[in-house]
C-alpha positions as CSV (number, residue, x, y, z in Angstrom):
1,M,-22.8,-24.7,36.9
2,G,-19.4,-23.5,35.5
3,K,-21.0,-22.7,32.1
4,E,-24.0,-21.0,33.6
5,K,-21.6,-18.9,35.7
6,A,-19.6,-17.9,32.6
7,D,-22.8,-17.0,30.7
8,N,-24.1,-14.7,33.5
9,E,-20.9,-13.3,34.9
10,E,-21.0,-10.3,32.6
11,M,-24.4,-9.5,34.1
12,Q,-23.0,-8.9,37.6
13,P,-22.1,-5.2,37.8
14,R,-20.6,-5.4,41.3
15,Q,-17.7,-7.5,39.9
16,Q,-17.2,-5.2,36.9
17,L,-13.6,-4.1,36.3
18,T,-13.3,-0.4,36.3
19,L,-11.3,1.8,34.0
20,K,-9.2,3.0,36.9
21,E,-8.3,-0.6,37.8
22,A,-7.4,-1.3,34.2
23,S,-5.4,1.9,33.7
24,G,-2.1,0.5,35.0
25,C,-1.8,-2.2,32.3
26,G,-3.2,0.4,29.9
27,V,0.0,2.4,30.3
28,V,2.1,-0.7,29.7
29,V,0.1,-1.5,26.5
30,L,0.6,2.0,25.2
31,S,4.3,2.0,26.1
32,A,4.9,-1.4,24.5
33,S,3.1,-0.3,21.3
34,L,5.0,2.9,21.1
35,G,8.3,1.3,21.8
36,L,8.0,-1.5,19.2
37,Y,6.4,0.7,16.6
38,L,9.1,3.4,17.0
39,S,11.9,0.9,16.7
40,T,10.5,-0.4,13.4
41,M,9.2,2.9,12.0
42,H,9.8,3.9,8.4
43,P,12.4,6.7,8.3
44,S,10.9,8.1,5.1
45,V,8.2,7.4,2.5
46,A,6.7,3.9,2.2
47,G,4.9,2.5,-0.8
48,G,1.2,2.6,-1.7
49,D,-0.6,5.8,-0.8
50,S,2.0,6.9,1.7
51,G,3.7,9.3,-0.7
52,E,0.5,10.9,-1.9
53,L,-0.9,11.4,1.7
54,A,2.4,13.0,2.9
55,V,2.5,15.3,-0.1
56,V,-1.1,16.4,0.0
57,A,-1.2,16.8,3.8
58,S,2.0,18.9,3.8
59,T,0.6,21.2,1.1
60,A,-3.0,21.5,2.4
61,G,-4.4,19.7,-0.5
62,V,-7.3,17.2,-1.1
63,M,-6.5,13.5,-0.8
64,H,-7.9,10.9,-3.1
65,P,-11.6,10.0,-2.6
66,P,-13.3,10.3,-0.3
67,G,-10.8,13.0,0.7
68,Y,-9.9,12.0,4.3
69,P,-10.3,15.6,5.6
70,T,-9.6,14.8,9.3
71,L,-6.4,13.0,8.3
72,A,-5.3,15.9,6.1
73,L,-6.1,18.5,8.8
74,S,-4.4,16.5,11.5
75,F,-1.2,15.9,9.5
76,Y,-1.0,19.5,8.3
77,T,-1.6,20.9,11.7
78,M,0.9,18.6,13.3
79,K,3.5,19.5,10.6
80,E,3.0,23.2,11.1
81,M,3.2,23.0,14.9
82,T,6.3,20.8,15.1
83,Q,8.4,22.5,12.4
84,F,9.4,25.1,14.9
85,V,10.0,22.7,17.8
86,L,11.7,20.0,15.7
87,P,13.1,22.0,12.7
88,H,15.7,19.4,11.8
89,V,13.4,16.4,11.7
90,A,12.2,15.6,8.1
91,T,8.5,16.1,7.4
92,G,8.1,12.5,6.3
93,T,9.5,11.3,9.6
94,L,7.1,13.5,11.6
95,L,4.1,12.2,9.7
96,N,5.2,8.6,10.2
97,L,5.7,9.4,13.9
98,F,2.1,10.8,14.1
99,N,0.8,7.6,12.7
100,V,2.7,5.6,15.2
101,V,1.3,7.6,18.1
102,I,-2.4,7.3,17.0
103,S,-1.9,3.6,16.2
104,S,-0.5,3.0,19.7
105,I,-3.5,4.9,21.2
106,S,-6.0,2.7,19.3
107,N,-4.3,-0.4,20.6
108,T,-4.7,0.9,24.1
109,L,-8.3,1.7,23.6
110,L,-8.9,-1.9,22.3
111,Y,-7.3,-3.1,25.5
112,F,-9.7,-1.1,27.6
113,A,-12.7,-2.3,25.6
114,T,-11.8,-5.9,25.8
115,A,-10.8,-5.7,29.5
116,R,-14.1,-4.0,30.4
117,I,-16.4,-6.3,28.4
118,S,-14.5,-9.5,29.5
119,N,-13.9,-8.2,33.1
120,S,-10.3,-9.4,32.7
121,V,-7.0,-7.4,32.4
122,P,-5.0,-10.2,30.8
123,A,-7.7,-10.8,28.2
124,G,-7.5,-7.1,27.3
125,V,-3.7,-7.2,27.0
126,L,-3.9,-10.4,24.9
127,S,-6.5,-8.9,22.5
128,S,-4.6,-5.6,22.1
129,S,-1.2,-7.2,21.6
130,L,-2.5,-9.8,19.2
131,F,-4.0,-6.9,17.1
132,A,-1.2,-4.4,17.5
133,F,1.5,-6.9,16.4
134,A,-0.5,-8.7,13.7
135,P,1.5,-8.4,10.5
136,I,-1.1,-6.4,8.5
137,V,-1.7,-4.0,11.4
138,W,2.0,-3.5,12.2
139,T,2.7,-2.9,8.5
140,Y,0.4,0.2,8.3
141,A,1.2,1.5,11.8
142,T,4.8,2.5,11.1
143,H,4.2,5.0,8.2
144,I,1.7,7.5,7.2
145,E,-1.6,5.8,6.1
146,V,-5.3,6.2,6.6
147,F,-5.7,3.0,8.6
148,G,-4.1,4.2,11.8
149,L,-6.7,7.0,12.2
150,N,-9.5,4.7,11.1
151,N,-8.4,2.2,13.9
152,L,-8.4,5.1,16.4
153,F,-11.9,6.2,15.6
154,L,-13.3,2.7,15.5
155,T,-11.7,1.7,18.8
156,I,-13.2,4.8,20.4
157,V,-16.6,3.8,19.0
158,I,-16.2,0.2,20.2
159,L,-15.1,1.3,23.6
160,L,-18.0,3.7,23.9
161,G,-20.4,1.0,22.9
162,V,-19.0,-1.2,25.7
163,E,-19.3,1.6,28.2
164,Y,-22.8,2.3,27.2
165,D,-23.8,-1.4,27.5
166,I,-22.2,-1.6,30.9
167,L,-23.9,1.5,32.2
168,R,-27.3,0.6,30.9
169,R,-27.0,-2.9,32.5
170,S,-25.8,-1.5,35.8
171,S,-28.4,1.3,36.2
172,N,-32.0,1.8,35.3
173,E,-31.4,5.5,35.2
174,F,-30.4,6.9,31.8
175,A,-28.8,10.0,33.0
176,S,-25.4,8.3,33.5
177,S,-25.4,7.1,29.9
178,K,-26.3,10.4,28.3
179,S,-22.8,11.7,28.0
180,I,-21.6,8.4,26.5
181,F,-24.5,8.5,24.0
182,L,-23.8,12.0,22.9
183,L,-20.1,11.5,22.7
184,S,-20.6,8.4,20.6
185,S,-22.8,10.4,18.2
186,F,-20.0,12.9,17.6
187,C,-17.3,10.2,17.2
188,C,-19.5,8.3,14.7
189,G,-19.7,11.4,12.5
190,L,-16.0,12.0,12.9
191,A,-15.2,8.4,12.0
192,L,-17.0,8.9,8.7
193,T,-14.7,11.8,7.8
194,N,-11.7,9.4,7.5
195,Q,-12.8,6.1,5.9
196,H,-16.2,5.2,4.7
197,T,-15.9,1.6,5.6
198,S,-16.5,2.8,9.2
199,V,-20.2,3.1,8.2
200,L,-20.4,-0.7,8.4
201,F,-19.6,-0.3,12.2
202,V,-21.5,2.9,12.8
203,V,-24.9,1.8,11.5
204,P,-25.2,-1.4,13.5
205,I,-24.2,0.4,16.7
206,V,-26.7,3.2,16.1
207,L,-29.4,0.7,15.4
208,W,-28.6,-1.3,18.5
209,V,-28.7,1.7,20.8
210,L,-32.0,3.0,19.3
211,L,-33.7,-0.4,19.3
212,R,-32.4,-1.2,22.8
213,D,-33.9,2.0,24.3
214,F,-36.7,2.6,21.7
215,K,-39.3,4.0,24.1
216,L,-36.7,6.1,25.9
217,F,-35.5,7.9,22.7
218,F,-38.8,8.2,20.9
219,V,-41.1,9.0,23.8
220,R,-39.2,10.4,26.8
221,E,-36.0,11.8,25.4
222,R,-36.9,12.9,21.9
223,M,-34.9,16.1,22.3
224,L,-31.8,14.0,23.0
225,L,-32.1,12.5,19.6
226,L,-32.0,16.0,18.1
227,K,-28.9,16.8,20.1
228,S,-27.4,13.5,19.0
229,G,-28.1,14.3,15.4
230,G,-26.5,17.7,15.8
231,L,-23.3,16.2,17.3
232,F,-23.2,13.7,14.5
233,L,-23.3,16.5,11.9
234,L,-20.7,18.4,13.9
235,G,-18.5,15.3,13.6
236,L,-18.8,15.6,9.8
237,C,-17.7,19.2,9.8
238,P,-14.1,18.4,8.7
239,Y,-15.6,17.8,5.2
240,L,-15.8,21.6,4.9
241,Y,-12.0,21.5,4.5
242,L,-12.4,19.9,1.0
243,P,-14.1,22.9,-0.7
244,L,-12.1,25.4,1.2
245,S,-8.8,23.8,0.0
246,A,-10.1,23.5,-3.5
247,I,-11.2,27.2,-3.6
248,F,-8.1,28.8,-2.0
249,T,-5.3,26.6,-3.4
250,S,-4.2,25.5,-6.9
251,N,-2.5,22.4,-5.8
252,P,-1.4,20.0,-8.6
253,N,-1.2,17.2,-6.0
254,S,-4.9,17.6,-5.0
255,W,-7.7,15.3,-6.1
256,G,-11.1,16.3,-7.4
257,D,-13.1,19.4,-8.2
258,C,-14.3,20.0,-4.6
259,G,-14.9,23.7,-5.2
260,T,-18.2,22.9,-6.8
261,L,-21.2,21.0,-5.2
262,D,-21.2,18.4,-8.0
263,G,-17.5,17.9,-7.7
264,F,-17.7,17.7,-3.9
265,L,-20.4,15.0,-4.0
266,T,-18.5,13.1,-6.7
267,H,-15.5,13.1,-4.4
268,F,-17.4,12.3,-1.3
269,F,-19.2,9.3,-2.8
270,R,-16.1,8.1,-4.6
271,K,-17.9,8.1,-8.0
272,E,-14.7,8.1,-9.9
273,Y,-13.8,4.8,-8.3
274,G,-17.3,3.5,-8.0
275,T,-19.1,4.3,-4.8
276,F,-19.2,0.7,-3.6
277,S,-16.0,-0.5,-5.2
278,L,-12.4,-0.7,-4.3
279,A,-11.3,-0.1,-7.9
280,S,-12.8,1.9,-10.8
281,Q,-16.0,0.9,-12.3
282,E,-14.1,-0.6,-15.2
283,A,-13.1,-3.6,-13.0
284,K,-15.3,-6.6,-13.5
285,Y,-14.4,-9.1,-10.8
286,Q,-17.3,-9.0,-8.3
287,S,-19.0,-12.2,-9.4
288,A,-15.8,-14.3,-9.4
289,N,-14.4,-12.8,-6.3
290,F,-16.9,-13.4,-3.5
291,K,-16.0,-17.0,-2.7
292,R,-12.3,-16.4,-3.5
293,A,-12.2,-13.4,-1.1
294,W,-13.6,-15.5,1.7
295,A,-11.0,-18.2,1.1
296,Y,-8.2,-15.6,1.1
297,Y,-9.7,-14.0,4.2
298,F,-9.7,-17.2,6.2
299,D,-6.2,-17.9,5.2
300,D,-5.2,-14.4,6.3
301,V,-7.0,-14.7,9.6
302,V,-5.1,-17.8,10.5
303,H,-1.8,-16.0,9.7
304,Q,-2.7,-12.9,11.7
305,T,-3.9,-14.7,14.9
306,L,-1.0,-17.2,15.5
307,Y,-2.8,-19.9,13.5
308,V,-5.1,-21.2,16.3
309,L,-6.3,-18.2,18.3
310,W,-9.2,-17.5,15.9
311,I,-10.8,-20.5,17.5
312,P,-11.7,-18.9,20.9
313,G,-12.7,-15.9,18.9
314,L,-15.2,-17.9,16.9
315,F,-16.3,-19.5,20.2
316,A,-17.0,-16.1,21.7
317,I,-19.0,-15.0,18.7
318,L,-21.2,-18.1,18.8
319,H,-21.5,-17.8,22.6
320,S,-22.6,-14.2,22.4
321,L,-25.3,-15.1,19.9
322,F,-26.5,-18.0,22.1
323,V,-26.6,-15.9,25.3
324,S,-28.5,-13.1,23.5
325,L,-31.0,-15.5,22.0
326,R,-31.5,-17.3,25.3
327,N,-32.0,-14.1,27.2
328,R,-33.9,-12.4,24.4
329,T,-31.7,-9.3,24.7
330,A,-29.2,-8.0,22.2
331,N,-26.1,-7.1,24.3
332,V,-23.1,-5.3,22.8
333,L,-21.2,-8.5,21.9
334,F,-24.2,-9.7,19.9
335,T,-24.1,-6.4,18.0
336,Y,-20.4,-6.7,17.4
337,A,-20.8,-10.2,16.1
338,L,-23.4,-9.0,13.6
339,M,-21.1,-6.1,12.7
340,L,-18.2,-8.4,11.9
341,F,-20.3,-10.7,9.8
342,S,-22.1,-8.0,7.9
343,Y,-18.8,-6.1,7.2
344,L,-17.2,-9.3,5.7
345,M,-20.3,-10.2,3.7
346,F,-20.7,-6.7,2.3
347,F,-17.1,-6.0,1.7
348,H,-16.4,-9.4,0.0
349,Y,-19.4,-9.0,-2.2
350,L,-18.3,-5.6,-3.5
351,C,-14.6,-6.7,-4.0
352,N,-13.8,-6.0,-7.6
353,L,-10.0,-6.4,-7.6
354,P,-8.1,-9.2,-9.3
355,I,-7.0,-10.6,-6.0
356,D,-5.4,-13.6,-7.5
357,Q,-2.5,-11.2,-8.3
358,P,-0.3,-10.7,-5.2
359,L,-0.2,-6.9,-5.5
360,F,-4.0,-6.5,-5.5
361,L,-4.4,-9.1,-2.8
362,G,-2.2,-6.9,-0.7
363,V,-4.6,-4.0,-1.4
364,Q,-7.5,-6.2,-0.3
365,Q,-5.8,-7.3,2.9
366,R,-5.6,-3.7,4.2
367,F,-9.4,-3.7,4.5
368,W,-9.3,-6.8,6.8
369,I,-7.7,-4.7,9.5
370,Q,-11.1,-3.3,10.5
371,P,-12.8,-6.7,11.1
372,L,-9.6,-7.9,12.9
373,L,-10.3,-5.3,15.5
374,L,-13.5,-7.1,16.5
375,L,-12.1,-10.6,16.0
376,T,-9.2,-9.9,18.4
377,L,-11.7,-8.5,20.9
378,F,-13.7,-11.7,20.6
379,I,-10.5,-13.8,21.0
380,G,-9.8,-12.1,24.4
381,V,-13.4,-12.6,25.5
382,G,-13.5,-16.1,24.2
383,L,-10.3,-17.2,26.0
384,R,-11.6,-15.6,29.3
385,T,-14.9,-17.4,29.0
386,M,-13.4,-20.7,28.2
387,V,-10.8,-20.6,31.0
388,S,-13.3,-19.3,33.6
389,A,-15.8,-22.1,32.8
390,V,-13.2,-24.7,33.7
391,F,-11.0,-23.2,36.4
392,S,-11.5,-21.2,39.6
393,K,-11.0,-17.4,39.5
394,G,-7.4,-17.5,40.8
395,I,-6.2,-20.2,38.5
396,S,-8.1,-18.8,35.5
397,T,-6.5,-15.4,36.0
398,M,-3.0,-16.9,36.2
399,L,-3.6,-19.1,33.2
400,L,-4.9,-16.1,31.2
401,W,-1.7,-14.2,32.0
402,V,0.4,-17.2,30.9
403,L,-1.5,-17.3,27.6
404,C,-1.3,-13.5,27.3
405,I,2.5,-13.4,27.8
406,T,3.1,-16.4,25.5
407,A,0.9,-15.1,22.7
408,T,2.3,-11.6,22.9
409,T,5.9,-12.9,22.8
410,M,5.2,-15.2,19.9
411,Q,3.4,-12.5,17.9
412,V,6.3,-10.1,18.4
413,T,9.2,-12.5,17.8
414,M,7.6,-14.1,14.8
415,H,7.0,-10.8,13.0
416,R,9.4,-8.1,14.3
417,D,12.2,-8.8,11.8
418,E,9.8,-8.8,8.9
419,Q,8.2,-5.6,10.1
420,D,11.4,-3.7,10.9
421,Q,11.5,-0.8,8.4
422,S,13.9,1.4,10.3
423,G,16.4,1.3,7.5
424,N,14.0,1.2,4.6
425,F,14.7,4.0,2.1
426,I,13.7,1.9,-0.9
427,V,10.8,3.9,-2.1
428,R,12.5,7.3,-1.5
429,D,15.6,6.2,-3.3
430,F,13.5,4.9,-6.2
431,G,11.8,8.3,-6.4
432,R,15.2,10.0,-6.6
433,A,16.4,7.5,-9.2
434,I,13.4,8.5,-11.4
435,L,14.2,12.3,-11.2
436,R,18.0,12.5,-10.7
437,P,19.2,11.9,-14.3
438,L,16.5,13.9,-16.1
439,P,17.5,17.1,-18.0
440,K,16.4,20.4,-16.5
441,G,12.7,21.2,-17.1
442,A,11.8,17.6,-18.2
443,V,8.2,16.5,-18.1
444,V,7.5,13.0,-16.5
445,L,4.3,11.3,-17.4
446,T,3.7,8.7,-14.6
447,K,1.6,5.6,-14.6
448,G,1.0,3.6,-11.4
449,D,1.1,4.5,-7.7
450,I,4.8,3.7,-7.1
451,M,5.9,6.0,-9.9
452,I,3.8,9.0,-9.1
453,N,3.9,8.8,-5.3
454,S,7.6,8.2,-4.9
455,A,8.6,11.0,-7.4
456,R,6.1,13.5,-5.9
457,Y,7.3,12.7,-2.4
458,V,11.0,13.4,-3.0
459,Q,10.2,16.5,-5.1
460,T,7.7,18.1,-2.6
461,I,8.9,16.8,0.8
462,D,12.6,16.6,0.1
463,N,12.7,19.5,-2.4
464,F,14.5,17.2,-4.8
465,R,14.5,18.3,-8.5
466,P,11.7,20.9,-8.2
467,D,12.4,21.9,-11.9
468,V,10.9,18.6,-13.2
469,I,7.2,18.6,-14.1
470,I,5.4,15.5,-12.9
471,M,2.0,14.7,-14.4
472,D,0.1,11.5,-13.9
473,Q,-1.5,10.0,-17.0
474,E,-4.5,8.5,-15.2
475,M,-5.3,11.7,-13.4
476,M,-5.0,13.7,-16.6
477,T,-8.1,11.9,-17.7
478,Y,-10.0,14.2,-15.3
479,Y,-10.7,17.8,-16.4
480,W,-10.1,19.2,-12.9
481,Y,-6.5,17.9,-12.9
482,V,-5.7,19.4,-16.3
483,D,-7.3,22.7,-15.2
484,T,-5.0,22.8,-12.2
485,L,-2.0,21.9,-14.4
486,K,-2.9,24.7,-16.8
487,K,-2.9,27.2,-13.9
488,V,0.4,26.0,-12.4
489,H,2.3,25.5,-15.7
490,N,0.7,28.1,-17.8
491,Q,4.1,29.6,-18.8
492,T,5.8,26.3,-19.7
493,L,3.2,23.8,-21.0
494,R,0.3,23.8,-23.5
495,F,-2.6,21.4,-23.3
496,P,-4.4,20.8,-26.6
497,G,-7.7,19.9,-24.9
498,R,-9.6,19.9,-21.6
499,F,-8.6,16.4,-20.5
500,Y,-6.5,13.4,-21.7
501,H,-8.6,10.9,-23.6
502,P,-8.1,9.8,-27.1
503,H,-11.7,8.9,-27.8
504,Q,-13.9,11.6,-26.2
505,K,-14.9,15.0,-27.4
506,G,-12.7,17.7,-25.8
507,G,-10.0,15.2,-25.0
508,F,-6.4,15.1,-26.4
509,T,-4.0,12.3,-27.2
510,V,-0.5,11.9,-25.9
511,A,0.8,12.6,-29.5
512,Q,-1.1,15.9,-29.5
513,L,0.4,16.8,-26.1
514,F,3.9,16.1,-27.5
515,A,3.3,18.1,-30.7
516,A,2.0,21.1,-28.7
517,N,5.2,21.1,-26.6
518,R,7.9,20.3,-29.1
519,K,10.6,22.0,-27.1
520,K,9.9,19.9,-24.1
521,R,11.5,16.5,-23.4
522,F,8.9,14.0,-22.2
523,F,9.6,10.9,-20.1
524,L,7.4,7.9,-19.3
525,A,7.3,6.3,-15.9
526,H,5.9,2.9,-16.8
527,G,5.2,3.5,-20.5
528,F,2.3,4.9,-22.5
529,K,-1.2,4.7,-21.1
530,D,-3.2,1.7,-22.4
531,G,-5.9,2.6,-25.0
532,D,-4.0,5.5,-26.5
533,H,-2.4,4.4,-29.8
534,S,-1.8,7.9,-31.1
535,W,2.0,7.6,-30.5
536,E,2.4,4.5,-32.6
537,G,4.4,5.2,-35.8
538,K,5.4,8.6,-34.4
539,Y,7.1,8.0,-31.1
540,E,8.9,5.2,-29.3
541,A,9.9,4.7,-25.6
542,M,13.6,4.6,-25.1
543,P,15.2,3.5,-21.8
544,F,16.5,6.5,-19.7
545,G,17.5,5.6,-16.2
546,V,14.8,3.6,-14.4
547,I,12.1,5.1,-16.7
548,Q,11.9,5.9,-20.5
549,E,12.1,8.8,-22.8
550,A,9.5,9.4,-25.5
551,V,11.5,10.0,-28.6
552,T,10.5,10.4,-32.3
553,I,10.7,7.5,-34.6
554,S,13.5,9.3,-36.6
555,R,15.6,9.7,-33.5
556,K,15.0,6.0,-32.5
557,N,16.1,4.9,-36.0
558,D,19.2,7.0,-35.9
559,R,21.8,4.2,-35.3
560,S,24.9,6.2,-36.0
561,L,27.9,6.2,-33.8
562,K,27.4,9.9,-33.0
563,S,23.8,9.1,-31.8
564,L,25.0,6.2,-29.8
565,K,27.7,8.2,-28.1
566,R,25.3,10.9,-27.3
567,Y,22.8,8.4,-25.8
568,L,25.6,6.7,-23.8
569,K,26.9,10.0,-22.4
570,E,23.5,11.1,-21.3
571,T,22.4,7.8,-19.7
572,E,25.7,6.2,-18.7
573,Y,25.1,6.8,-15.0
574,S,21.3,7.3,-15.2
575,I,20.6,4.1,-13.1
576,P,22.1,4.0,-9.6
577,T,24.4,1.2,-9.0
578,P,23.2,-1.5,-6.6
579,T,25.6,-0.1,-4.0
580,N,24.1,3.4,-4.3
581,M,20.5,2.2,-4.2
582,S,18.4,0.9,-1.3
583,L,17.2,-2.6,-2.4
584,P,15.3,-5.2,-0.4
585,A,17.3,-7.9,1.2
586,P,16.6,-11.4,-0.3
587,G,13.4,-12.8,1.2
588,K,12.6,-9.7,3.2
589,Y,9.5,-8.6,1.3
590,K,6.7,-10.7,-0.2
591,S,5.7,-10.4,-3.8
592,W,2.7,-8.2,-3.1
593,T,4.8,-5.4,-1.4
594,W,5.8,-2.2,-3.0
595,E,9.4,-2.9,-2.1
596,H,9.2,-6.0,-4.3
597,V,7.7,-3.9,-7.1
598,V,10.6,-1.4,-6.8
599,K,13.1,-4.2,-6.9
600,S,11.6,-5.6,-10.1
601,D,11.4,-2.2,-11.8
602,Y,15.0,-1.4,-10.8
603,W,16.5,-4.6,-12.3
604,M,14.2,-4.4,-15.3
605,A,15.6,-0.9,-16.1
606,F,19.1,-2.4,-16.5
607,H,17.7,-5.1,-18.7
608,N,15.8,-2.7,-20.9
609,R,18.9,-0.6,-21.3
610,A,21.1,-3.6,-22.1
611,Y,18.5,-4.9,-24.6
612,T,18.3,-1.6,-26.3
613,L,22.1,-1.6,-26.8
614,L,21.9,-5.2,-28.1
615,D,19.2,-4.2,-30.5
616,W,21.4,-1.3,-31.6
617,H,24.1,-3.8,-32.3
618,S,21.9,-6.1,-34.3
619,H,20.7,-3.2,-36.5
620,T,24.1,-1.9,-37.3
621,V,26.3,-4.9,-37.6
622,D,25.5,-5.5,-41.3
623,S,26.6,-1.9,-42.1
624,N,30.1,-2.8,-40.9
625,P,31.3,-5.6,-43.2
626,S,34.9,-5.1,-42.2
627,L,34.0,-5.8,-38.6
628,S,36.2,-2.9,-37.3
629,Q,36.0,-2.1,-33.6
630,D,35.3,1.6,-34.0
631,G,31.7,1.4,-35.1
632,A,28.4,1.8,-33.3
633,D,27.8,-2.0,-33.7
634,Y,30.9,-2.9,-31.7
635,L,30.5,-0.2,-29.0
636,S,26.8,-1.0,-28.4
637,A,27.7,-4.7,-28.0
638,V,30.5,-4.0,-25.5
639,K,28.2,-1.8,-23.4
640,A,25.4,-4.4,-23.6
641,R,27.8,-7.1,-22.4
642,E,28.8,-5.1,-19.4
643,I,25.2,-4.7,-18.2
644,F,24.1,-8.3,-18.9
645,A,27.2,-9.5,-17.1
646,M,26.3,-7.4,-14.0
647,L,22.7,-8.7,-14.1
648,V,23.9,-12.3,-14.2
649,E,26.1,-11.7,-11.3
650,K,23.9,-9.6,-9.0
651,N,20.2,-9.9,-10.0
652,E,18.3,-11.8,-7.3
653,P,16.6,-14.1,-8.1
654,P,18.7,-15.3,-11.0
655,N,17.7,-13.8,-14.3
656,G,17.6,-16.4,-17.1
657,I,16.9,-13.9,-19.8
658,A,20.0,-11.9,-18.8
659,A,22.2,-15.0,-19.0
660,R,20.9,-15.9,-22.4
661,N,21.2,-12.4,-23.7
662,L,24.7,-12.2,-22.3
663,G,25.6,-15.3,-24.3
664,V,24.0,-13.8,-27.5
665,T,25.9,-10.5,-27.0
666,I,29.3,-12.2,-26.6
667,Q,28.5,-14.4,-29.6
668,G,28.2,-11.2,-31.5
669,L,31.5,-9.9,-30.1
670,L,33.3,-13.1,-31.2
671,K,32.8,-11.9,-34.8
672,Y,35.3,-9.2,-34.1
673,S,37.7,-11.4,-32.3
674,P,37.2,-15.0,-33.6
675,G,40.1,-16.6,-31.7
676,D,39.4,-14.9,-28.3
677,R,39.2,-17.9,-25.9
678,T,38.3,-15.6,-23.0
679,L,35.2,-14.4,-24.9
680,L,34.4,-18.0,-25.9
681,K,34.7,-19.2,-22.3
682,E,32.5,-16.4,-21.0
683,M,29.9,-17.1,-23.7
684,T,29.8,-20.8,-22.8
685,E,29.4,-20.0,-19.1
686,A,26.5,-17.6,-19.9
687,F,24.6,-20.2,-21.9
688,K,25.4,-22.8,-19.3
689,K,24.0,-20.5,-16.6
690,Y,20.9,-20.0,-18.7
691,V,20.3,-23.7,-18.9
692,Q,20.8,-24.1,-15.2
693,I,18.3,-21.4,-14.3
694,V,15.7,-22.7,-16.7
695,E,16.0,-26.3,-15.5
696,S,16.0,-25.2,-11.8
697,G,12.8,-23.2,-12.3
698,T,14.1,-20.3,-10.3
699,D,13.2,-17.9,-13.1
700,T,9.7,-18.7,-14.4
701,K,9.9,-15.9,-17.0
702,S,12.8,-17.4,-18.8
703,P,11.9,-17.9,-22.5
704,G,12.1,-21.4,-23.7
705,A,11.4,-23.0,-20.4
706,K,8.7,-25.0,-22.0
707,Q,10.3,-25.2,-25.4
708,Q,12.4,-28.2,-25.0
709,K,13.6,-28.2,-28.5
710,A,15.1,-24.7,-28.2
711,L,16.5,-25.5,-24.8
712,Q,18.2,-28.6,-26.2
713,Q,19.8,-26.6,-29.0
714,I,21.4,-24.4,-26.4
715,K,22.5,-27.4,-24.4
716,D,24.1,-28.9,-27.6
717,A,25.9,-25.6,-28.2
718,V,27.2,-25.5,-24.7
719,S,28.6,-29.0,-25.1
720,Y,30.2,-28.1,-28.4
721,Y,31.9,-25.0,-27.0
722,E,33.1,-26.8,-24.0
723,S,34.7,-29.4,-26.2
724,I,36.5,-26.7,-28.1
725,L,37.8,-25.2,-24.9
726,R,38.7,-28.6,-23.6
727,D,40.6,-29.6,-26.7
728,G,42.2,-26.3,-27.1
729,S,41.4,-26.1,-30.8
C-alpha cells in the first residue's frame, strides 16, 4: 500500500504544494546562495573564457561561437547602468557579481521545480543546495561565465514544464495552461541564444507538450501554435545583436564576420569549431572517447553528489519510467529522464577532446553542469518517494529535513575552502606580468587561452599597458580577424597577406610578418604556432619575462659581454618575484585548473631564463682561456646560479631539473675559483637534492629518473665531493 501511495501521490492535486507555500524557503535558498557565492566570489578575472567574456561584453563586441548575444547584451547593459551608481567598483567585479546573482536565482528556481513536483519543501531545498554547492557549479557561479545564464534559462524551462504538467493534471480546461505554454515558447527561444546545448532540453520538452496534447494543438488550438512559434522566434531576437555589433564596431576583441549572412551562419552554427564538436574539426578523439567519457562522468557524479546521493536520483529516474509505462502516460518526470539520458548519450558521442589530459577533462566537466540540474532534481524526488513509502507523513517530513540539513552542511563544508576565490588575483597578476616589462609599442603574439585572455583583460578592463598590441596567433588564421587588425592598427602594422597561414594561398607566415614590420619588437606568449616553420634559421625565441621575444639568429648568437649586459638590464626584473605575484597555495588547485597552469608557466619562465644564461656560459667559456671573472661566461653563470638557487628553494613541487642545473652551473663556476669550499659544498648539496627528488618521485619530469646509470654517476659524484669536504682536502 505504501508503494502504491507513493506512485499515485503526485496525481492528487488537492495535496499539491503551492508556489506561495514554498516561497518562504525560496527566500532562504536565494539568500544562502547569494551569501555563500558572494563570500567566495572572484575579485577579478578568472581563467578560461572569463577574460574574453568580460572584455567583449564591456566593449559591445561579439563573443566566440555561437556568440552568446543575450549574455553580451546583459553584461554590457549592466555595466553601463551601474558605472554611474557604483563608479568605484571595478568592471570585472561587477560582471562577476552579475553572474553570482543569476546563478543564485537559478538555484532558487530549481528549488521551486523540485518542491512542486515532489510536493515537498525539504526535497526542494536538498536538490537546490546539492546543485548550488556542487564543486563544478560553485566554480562557475563566482565569476563571469556562460554557464550561470544557461542554468537560469534551463531552470526556468524546467520549472515551467513542471507547472504545465501540474496544471494539465489538475484541470481538464486548457485555458489555465495557455500562459505557461506561451511563456515556455519564448523562454525556449531565449535559452538558445546563450548556449546551444540547451537544445537538448528544449526539443524533448516541446515534443512532450505537443504529443501530450496532440489533438488540442493540431485541431482546436492551431492558432495557439502560431503564437507559440512567434514567441519562440521573438526569444531568438538577441541574435540580431551579432550583425549589428559587427557592422557598427571595429573591435579587435570580437569573433567572426557576423556582418555578412555567411559569416553570421558560420558563427551561429560554430562551423569554425565544428557544429557538433567541442573542439575544432582537427581533433580526432570521438571514437576513443565515448566509453571513456562515460567513465569520467560517473566518477564526477559521485564527487558532485556526496558520493551516495546519486542512488536515490537513479531510483527516481527508474521509478518515473515505471509509473509512466504502467499508466501509459508520459508525465514530466518521464520526459526529464529521457532528456538526461539523451543529453549524456549525444554529448559523450560528440566529445572530441583528449580528456585523458587534466586540462581538457576540466573543459569537458563544465558541460556536465546541465545534466546535473536534472539529476539533483531527481535526487530530491527520489528521496521524498523512498522516505514517504516507508514512513508516515509527519515522520517522513522530519526525516527529509534532517537529510536536507545534513546534506547541505556536508556539501558546503566539504567544498567551501576549495571554492573560496575571494583573494584570487592569480590570472590578473599573470596578465600584468606578461605586459609590464615590455617596451613601448611592443607586439605580443599569443597562443592559448590563458595568455590571450589574461593579457586582454588587464589591458581593456584595467587599462593596463594600452600601448602594447596583442594579437592571437590562432585567431589570425581567420581573415575577419586580420581585417579588423588592419583597420585598428593601420598606422602601426603591416600585414603581408589576408590571413595567417603558411600553406594557403593568400596567407602569410610569421617570418613574413616580422619582415614587414622590422621596426617592431615581437614577443611570443607560448612560442611560435605549430605548423609554421618559416622562422627556423631566421629567428629564435629568447626568454623575456614570463614570455619570450622573437629575435634574429644574429642577435641570439651575439654572446658578447655587451650583449649580455644589455639583455640582463632589460630583463633583470621582467619576472615578478614570488612575493609580488599571486600564486596558488600548495594543494589549493587541481592540475586541470587555470591557476595551476599559471603556476607552471610562472616557474617555467624562471627556468627558461636561467637555462638561457647557462647556455650563454657554455658557449662563451672556451673564449676565456684565462678564466677571468670579467667576461660574459662568468657573469652569465653567476646570474644563472642565482635563479636556479631560488627555484630549488621556492619552487613547489620540488624541481629536480633546477637542482641538477644548479649543480652544473656551480661546477662551471668552480673553474674560476677551484679552491672555493663554499661553492663545492653548494654544488654537492644541489646534486644531492637532485638525487633525492628523483628517487622520491615528486618530480616526474626530472631527466634521468629512469636512467639508472646516469643517476648512479651523480650519486658517485656526490659521495666523492662529500668525502673531499669531510676530509678537508
